[in-house]
C-alpha positions in Angstrom: 18.6 -101.0 150.7 21.5 -99.7 152.7 22.4 -96.0 153.1 25.6 -96.4 151.0 23.7 -98.1 148.2 21.1 -95.4 148.2 23.6 -92.6 148.0 25.4 -94.5 145.2 22.2 -94.9 143.3 21.4 -91.2 143.7 24.8 -90.2 142.4 24.5 -92.4 139.4 21.0 -91.0 138.6 22.3 -87.5 138.9 25.1 -88.3 136.5 22.7 -89.7 134.0 20.5 -86.7 134.2 23.4 -84.3 133.8 24.8 -86.1 130.7 21.4 -86.2 129.1 20.7 -82.4 129.5 21.3 -80.2 126.5 23.1 -77.6 128.6 25.5 -75.0 127.1 28.0 -74.5 130.0 30.9 -72.2 129.9 33.5 -74.3 128.1 36.4 -73.1 130.3 34.5 -74.1 133.4 33.4 -77.6 132.3 35.2 -80.7 133.4 34.5 -84.4 132.9 36.3 -87.6 132.9 37.5 -90.3 135.3 40.0 -90.3 138.2 41.4 -93.4 140.0 41.7 -93.2 143.8 43.7 -95.7 145.8 43.4 -96.3 149.6 45.3 -93.6 151.4 45.4 -91.3 148.4 43.5 -88.0 147.6 42.7 -87.0 144.0 41.4 -83.6 142.8 39.4 -82.5 139.9 39.8 -78.8 139.1 37.5 -76.6 137.2 36.9 -72.9 136.5 37.7 -70.2 136.9 34.3 -69.4 138.2 32.7 -66.0 138.7 30.6 -64.8 141.6 27.0 -65.8 141.1 28.0 -68.7 138.8 26.2 -72.0 139.4 28.1 -75.3 139.9 26.4 -78.5 139.0 28.2 -81.8 139.3 27.7 -85.5 139.4 30.0 -88.6 139.7 29.7 -92.3 139.9 32.0 -94.7 141.7 33.0 -98.1 140.3 33.8 -99.6 143.7 32.4 -98.3 147.0 34.6 -98.2 150.1 33.2 -97.8 153.5 35.5 -94.8 154.0 35.3 -93.1 150.6 34.9 -89.3 151.0 34.5 -86.3 148.7 34.3 -82.6 149.1 34.3 -79.2 147.3 37.2 -76.7 147.8 37.1 -73.0 147.3 40.0 -71.2 145.6 41.3 -70.4 149.1 41.4 -74.2 149.8 38.5 -74.0 152.2 36.5 -77.3 152.3 32.8 -77.1 151.9 30.6 -79.5 153.9 29.3 -82.6 152.3 25.7 -81.6 152.9 26.3 -78.5 150.7 27.7 -80.7 147.9 24.7 -82.9 147.3 23.6 -81.3 144.0 25.2 -77.9 143.3 25.7 -74.4 144.7 26.2 -70.8 143.7 29.8 -69.6 143.7 30.5 -66.9 146.3 34.2 -66.7 145.5 35.7 -66.2 142.0 38.6 -68.4 140.9 39.5 -72.1 140.2 37.5 -74.6 142.3 38.0 -78.3 142.7 36.4 -81.5 143.8 38.4 -83.8 146.1 38.1 -87.6 146.4 39.9 -89.8 148.9 39.9 -93.3 150.4 41.1 -93.8 153.9 44.3 -96.0 154.2 42.2 -98.7 156.0 40.0 -99.1 153.0 40.0 -102.4 151.2 39.4 -101.4 147.6 40.5 -98.7 145.2 37.9 -96.8 143.2 37.4 -95.3 139.8 35.3 -92.1 139.8 33.6 -90.9 136.7 32.7 -87.3 137.1 31.0 -84.4 135.3 31.1 -80.7 136.4 29.2 -77.9 134.8 30.0 -74.3 135.6 27.2 -72.1 134.4 26.6 -68.3 134.3 22.8 -68.1 134.8 21.0 -65.1 133.5 17.4 -64.1 132.9 16.5 -61.2 130.6 13.2 -59.3 130.2 13.2 -58.4 126.5 9.8 -56.9 126.4 8.8 -54.4 127.6 12.2 -52.7 127.9 13.3 -50.8 130.9 11.9 -47.3 131.3 9.4 -48.1 128.5 6.0 -46.4 128.2 3.1 -48.7 127.4 -0.5 -47.9 126.4 -2.4 -51.1 127.2 -3.4 -52.7 130.5 -3.2 -56.1 128.9 0.6 -56.6 128.6 2.7 -59.5 127.4 6.0 -59.8 129.3 8.5 -61.8 127.4 12.2 -62.8 127.8 14.8 -65.4 127.6 16.9 -67.6 129.9 19.2 -70.6 129.7 17.5 -73.8 128.6 18.2 -75.5 131.9 16.1 -73.2 134.0 13.3 -75.1 135.7 10.8 -72.3 136.2 10.2 -68.6 135.4 7.8 -66.5 137.4 6.7 -62.9 137.0 5.6 -60.4 139.6 4.2 -56.8 139.4 5.5 -54.5 142.1 6.7 -57.7 144.0 3.2 -58.4 145.1 2.8 -61.9 143.8 4.8 -64.2 141.5 2.9 -66.1 138.8 4.5 -68.8 136.7 5.3 -68.0 133.1 5.2 -70.2 130.1 8.7 -71.5 129.5 9.9 -73.3 126.4 13.5 -73.9 125.2 14.9 -70.8 127.0 12.1 -68.4 126.0 9.2 -67.4 128.2 6.1 -65.3 128.1 3.5 -64.1 130.6 0.3 -62.2 130.2 -0.2 -59.7 132.9 -2.9 -57.1 133.7 -2.1 -53.6 134.8 -4.5 -51.4 136.7 -4.5 -47.6 136.5 -2.0 -45.4 134.7 1.2 -45.1 136.6 4.6 -46.7 137.2 5.1 -50.4 137.7 8.1 -52.6 138.5 8.1 -56.0 136.6 10.4 -58.7 138.0 11.2 -62.0 136.4 12.5 -64.8 138.6 14.1 -68.0 137.2 14.6 -71.0 139.4 17.1 -73.9 139.2 16.0 -77.0 141.0 18.8 -79.6 141.5 17.4 -82.2 143.9 16.9 -80.4 147.2 18.9 -77.4 146.0 17.2 -74.3 144.5 19.0 -71.3 143.0 17.1 -68.1 141.9 18.1 -65.3 139.6 16.2 -62.1 138.8 15.8 -59.3 136.2 13.6 -56.3 136.6 12.3 -53.4 134.5 10.4 -50.3 135.4 7.6 -49.2 133.0 4.9 -46.5 132.9 1.4 -47.2 131.8 -0.1 -44.3 129.9 -3.5 -44.7 128.2 -4.3 -41.0 127.8 -4.3 -39.6 124.3 -2.1 -36.6 123.6 -3.7 -33.2 122.9 -3.5 -31.8 119.4 -5.0 -28.6 117.8 -4.4 -27.4 114.3 -4.2 -23.6 114.6 -4.0 -22.7 110.9 -5.7 -23.0 108.5 -9.2 -23.2 109.9 -11.6 -25.8 108.6 -13.0 -24.9 105.1 -10.8 -21.9 105.0 -9.4 -20.3 101.8 -5.7 -19.9 101.8 -3.0 -18.7 99.3 -1.1 -21.4 97.5 2.1 -20.8 99.5 1.3 -21.2 103.2 2.4 -22.3 106.6 0.3 -24.9 108.4 0.7 -24.7 112.2 -0.5 -26.6 115.2 0.1 -27.2 118.9 0.4 -30.4 120.9 1.0 -31.7 124.4 0.8 -34.8 126.5 0.5 -35.7 130.2 3.8 -37.6 129.9 5.7 -36.5 126.8 5.1 -36.1 123.1 7.1 -38.8 121.3 6.8 -37.9 117.6 4.8 -35.6 115.3 4.0 -36.3 111.6 2.1 -34.4 108.9 1.0 -35.2 105.4 -0.8 -33.4 102.6 -3.6 -34.9 100.5 -3.0 -38.5 101.8 0.6 -38.5 100.6 3.4 -40.0 102.7 3.8 -38.9 106.4 6.6 -36.5 107.1 8.3 -36.5 110.5 8.2 -33.0 111.9 10.8 -31.4 114.2 8.6 -28.4 115.0 4.9 -27.4 115.0 4.6 -26.0 111.5 4.8 -27.1 107.9 5.4 -25.0 104.8 3.3 -26.1 101.8 3.1 -25.0 98.2 -0.2 -26.1 96.7 -2.1 -25.9 93.4 -5.4 -24.1 93.4 -8.3 -26.1 94.6 -9.4 -28.2 97.6 -6.8 -29.9 99.8 -6.5 -31.8 103.1 -3.7 -31.6 105.7 -3.4 -34.2 108.5 -1.3 -34.0 111.6 -0.5 -37.1 113.8 1.0 -36.9 117.2 2.2 -39.9 119.3 3.2 -39.8 122.9 6.0 -41.9 124.3 3.6 -44.7 125.1 2.4 -45.0 121.5 -1.0 -43.3 122.0 -1.8 -41.5 118.8 -4.2 -38.8 117.8 -4.8 -37.5 114.2 -6.4 -34.2 113.3 -7.6 -33.3 109.8 -8.4 -29.9 108.2 -9.9 -29.4 104.8 -9.4 -26.1 102.9 -9.1 -24.5 99.5 -5.9 -23.1 98.1 -6.3 -20.0 95.9 -3.2 -18.3 94.6 -4.8 -16.3 91.8 -5.6 -12.6 92.1 -9.2 -11.4 91.9 -10.5 -9.2 89.1 -11.7 -5.6 89.7 -12.5 -2.8 87.3 -13.9 0.7 88.0 -16.8 1.4 85.7 -17.5 5.0 86.8 -16.6 7.7 86.6 -14.5 7.5 83.5 -10.8 8.2 83.7 -10.0 12.0 83.7 -13.7 13.0 84.2 -14.5 16.6 85.1 -17.2 16.7 87.6 -19.1 19.9 88.4 -20.5 18.9 91.8 -18.9 18.1 95.1 -20.3 14.5 95.1 -19.1 11.5 93.1 -20.3 7.9 93.0 -17.6 5.3 92.3 -18.9 2.1 90.7 -17.0 -1.1 89.8 -17.2 -4.8 89.0 -15.2 -7.6 90.5 -14.9 -11.4 90.5 -12.7 -14.3 91.7 -13.0 -17.8 90.1 -11.7 -19.9 93.0 -12.6 -18.6 96.4 -14.8 -15.6 95.6 -14.7 -12.0 96.7 -14.5 -11.5 100.4 -14.8 -7.7 100.4 -13.8 -4.4 98.6 -12.0 -1.4 100.0 -12.0 2.1 98.6 -9.5 4.9 99.1 -9.5 8.5 97.8 -6.5 10.8 97.6 -5.6 11.8 101.1 -8.0 9.4 102.7 -8.0 6.1 104.5 -9.1 2.7 103.1 -12.8 2.1 103.6 -14.1 -1.4 103.8 -17.4 -1.5 101.9 -18.1 -5.2 102.2 -19.3 -6.7 98.9 -20.9 -3.5 97.7 -19.9 -2.4 94.2 -20.4 1.3 94.6 -19.4 4.1 97.0 -20.2 7.8 97.2 -17.8 10.5 98.2 -19.4 13.8 99.3 -18.3 17.3 100.2 -15.3 17.3 98.0 -13.3 20.4 97.4 -12.4 21.5 94.0 -9.2 19.5 93.2 -7.9 16.6 91.2 -8.5 13.2 92.8 -7.5 9.6 92.5 -9.7 6.8 93.7 -8.5 3.2 94.1 -10.8 0.2 94.6 -9.2 -2.9 96.1 -10.8 -6.4 95.7 -9.8 -9.0 98.3 -10.7 -12.6 97.8 -11.4 -15.1 100.5 -7.8 -16.4 100.4 -6.4 -12.9 101.1 -5.2 -12.2 97.6 -5.8 -8.6 96.5 -6.0 -6.6 93.2 -6.7 -2.9 92.6 -8.1 -0.5 90.0 -7.7 3.3 90.0 -9.4 6.2 88.3 -8.6 9.9 88.3 -11.0 12.8 88.1 -11.4 16.5 88.9 -14.0 18.3 91.0 -15.1 21.8 89.7 -18.0 23.4 91.6 -17.1 27.1 91.0 -19.5 29.2 88.8 -16.5 30.8 87.2 -14.9 27.5 86.2 -15.2 26.3 82.7 -15.7 22.8 84.1 -18.2 24.0 86.7 -21.9 23.6 86.7 -22.4 26.6 84.3 -19.5 25.6 82.1 -17.9 29.1 82.6 -20.8 31.1 81.2 -20.9 33.5 84.2 -17.2 34.2 83.7 -17.7 34.7 80.0 -20.7 37.1 80.7 -18.6 39.0 83.2 -15.8 39.3 80.8 -18.1 40.3 78.0 -19.8 42.9 80.2 -16.5 44.4 81.1 -15.6 44.5 77.5 -18.9 46.1 76.5 -18.7 48.7 79.3 -15.2 49.5 78.2 -16.3 49.9 74.6 -19.2 52.2 75.6 -16.9 54.3 77.7 -14.5 54.6 74.8 -17.2 55.6 72.4 -18.6 58.3 74.7 -15.1 59.8 75.2 -14.6 59.9 71.5 -17.8 61.7 70.9 -17.0 64.4 73.4 -13.8 65.2 71.7 -15.4 65.5 68.3 -18.4 67.5 69.4 -17.5 69.8 72.2 -20.4 71.7 73.8 -20.7 75.5 73.1 -19.5 77.8 75.8 -22.2 79.2 78.0 -22.9 83.0 77.8 -22.5 85.0 80.9 -25.4 87.1 82.2 -25.1 90.9 82.2 
């Protein structure tokens, strides 16, 4: 087979391949049809406008072959490109309207009809997953993306170390890759167009960060198995080696609430409850902490049983007694305070003795505090009378009565004696001679 016949056969095959491909070229850049060329004439086929980095693919068949039939590609500045560069296609390096030229030397014997097809394509490859600047939390990663249906091959590299072929089907591609230790990686996707001996490559890259470390989370309040009032703030603190992405909380397995800070105000019915806090970092690593507690909004009960209200006590010591209870959380402790004194924590004892009291009127208050911090009080008033002269003292005023009676008796005796002297005066004494 002669060289001319071989070239003609190649052109026909290329044309058939082009017309059979389901390619979606830019409509404004596509051109196809026929052009008649006579000896000594030049005919042009224009197409475009093309953009820098567009890809030109073309083919043509010639009805009659002339020994001096020539063709070429012209840039928008009318510069001819060599025949060797025209064999299958090329990437545009100059934007604008391009054209193919066909001519037959005047010495040619036959005219020719050229059937041509030109495709002007804007290739692109896109990494759709993972996205650029994404954080991922698994070393086994699926890289996926899209490209035009006419790409011949897509390959993936990690940090440009090695390209491995991806699975490509109808413009979609996927590749399973394995990452090593936590850190930053650059993923590059390379698409290749093979047109005979011509290859064109296009790229897309994303930078990702592998983070497999769980965030830190600590619920500060309430403590596990604590008793709390029914109206309460739950608080926590969280951190991450990269960044906390989101924080959520929920009460008693209800719906998760997205939190904008590290606390949650809750109003609960009395009884046991559960609060959960969930923190995710920007890579999607999640940690959940749970705390169980009992809500108690009711006040405890407390009642002073002794001494009775308004008692009069004839000694400088008094024992205060009381009873108390709490139905939900139970009594945590009692506190006692006497007039002019400080609160005294007596634990769970139900009595307390005050000693060395001065004679005065006193008030004593007993405060019951339950395990949720709710408090209730009971108060009693009494007087201390330790003087022997006091009617409320240890001798009930008898010494005072005796003293008063003695004074009265002495006064009466004195009065009687004085009266007798007036009535019975003594005779005068005789003087001696």
